[in-house]
N, C-alpha and C positions, 0 to 999 in steps of 0.2 A: 285310769285313775291315777298311776304314778306321774303321768305327764303333768297333769293338774297340780299335783303336789309338788312337782320340781319347779314349775312355772311360779306357784305362789311362793316357794321358798326364794326363788330369784329375786322376786318382786317385792317381797316382804318389806323392805325399807320404804318403798314408794307406797304401799297400800297402808301401813300402819297409821301415818299422819292423816290420811283420808278418813279412816275408821275412827281416830280418836277426835276428829272435827266433826264427824257425823254424829257420834255418841254425845258431845257437850252440846251441839246446836240442837238436837232433838230434844235434850233435857231442858234447854232454854226455852225452846218453843211451846213444849208442853207444860212449863210452870213448875219444874223441878227446882228444889233449892239446891241440889248438889251438883249443878252445872259447872260452875266456877271451880271447885275442887277437882272436877273431872278434867276440865280444860288444862288447869296448872299442872296436875299429875301426868297427864297424858302428854304435854309437851315438853315438861320438865324431867320426866323419868321415862314413860314409855318410849317415846320417838328417839332420844339419844340412846337408850339401853338397846334397842332393836338395831339402831345403825351399828353399834359396836357389836352386836352378836352376829348380826347377818350381812352386815355391809363390808365392802371392800375397804381398803386403807384410806382412800380417798373420800369416801363417804363418811368413815369415822372421823378424819381430820375435820371434815365440814361441820358435822354436828358438834365435836368437841370445841373446836377453835372458832367456829362460826364464820370460817372462811371458806371461800370457794376453793377447792383443791383441784378440779379437774383440769387437765392440761392445757385444753382450749380456754377455758375460763381463766386460767392462772395467767397464760400468756397475755390474755386481753387486760388483765387487771395490773400486770407488771409494768414497770417503767418502759417505755418505748426503747431506749437505749439498751437496757438489759435484753429486751426481746431481740433486738437487731444483732446484739453480740452473741446470743444463743443461736439464732438462725445462721449466723456466719460460721459460728463454730461447728455447727452440725453439717455445714455444706449446703444448706437449703437455699442460700443466696450467695452470690460471688462478691468478691472485692469490690468491684466497681458499684454494684448495688449497696452494699454495706456502707460505702464512704458516701453514696448520694443521701442515704437515710440519715448518717451522722451529720452531714452538711445541713439537711432539710431541719433536724432537730435543733442545731445550732442557731438557726434562723427564728425559731419560734420564741416567744416570750415566757413560755413555760419553764424553761430551764434557767435555775440561778447560776452563779459563779461557779460553784463547786462541780455541777454537771458539765458545764463548758471545759473546765480544767481536766475532767475526766475524759471527756470527748476528744479534747486536743491530745491527751496522752495516747489515745488510741490511734489517732492520726499519725503521731510520731512513730509508734511502733509499727504501724503498717509501712510507713516510708522506709524504716529501718529494714523491716524484712524484704522490702523490694529491692534494696542495694546488696 
């Protein structure tokens, strides 16, 4: 019994939105007039409160800010240059790979002049460190 309670406690942040959806959907389909207030209170009050009380910091940030905060998702959402900087700084990629990524990013049309200047500054710093 304790194992089931522990698992429920660990997964409450995922289970509560499902239950909120089930309650208001059943109310809607059975013709209850309170389905809309149930949906609004559920998503505006119950789900975020559950995340704040039982979720970890990343889940709380996601519910409060409306942003994805998990490390993998945030790295995908970040600017590619910032991701390359972070990977280079952590030692995940080497200098050559970092330079290749920066050059590739400079060749794309997504980056405006400010990004190019920032990447050129990184190149200058790398050249300085090599000497």
